[in-house]
C-alpha angles and dihedrals in degrees: 000000000000120000120214126208123245089249092055092051093044092049090052092051093045091066085082108082093214092052090046092051092049091048094050091044090058091044090052092048088053090049089053088056102042104019091225101154094178093061091050092049092049088053088055088049089057090057092045089053090053090053095053105291138263093303091058090044091053092048094047096046103032089234120142111269096216092049089051092051091051093045096047090044089061094250095126139359120259125235115252093254090051092049090049092051092049092050092045089054087054092051092253137110140202121259137179127222133180119253117239104255096254093048091048092053090051092049092050090056092060 
């Protein structure tokens, strides 16, 4: 019996846009708690891998492959237009929502 890694299973599941959106929503909620950008970007990388990988992303978006590897490896934060292009490649988009008033007050104290 062959064992698969968590990343292999996650990548398989992330080919479904609804599953990918739910996964990144949880990753973003965790980012909002701990501010760990690298972990959030690696979560995006998992979805990118399910959609064909960084090479396909670079080809589809015209973005530099090495920069994408560094960004999605958590080495540096992407610009907003880069993040939008990555999400678009994954069949996703950015959205904004209001914080519930208590959560907003807590976030403002950080």
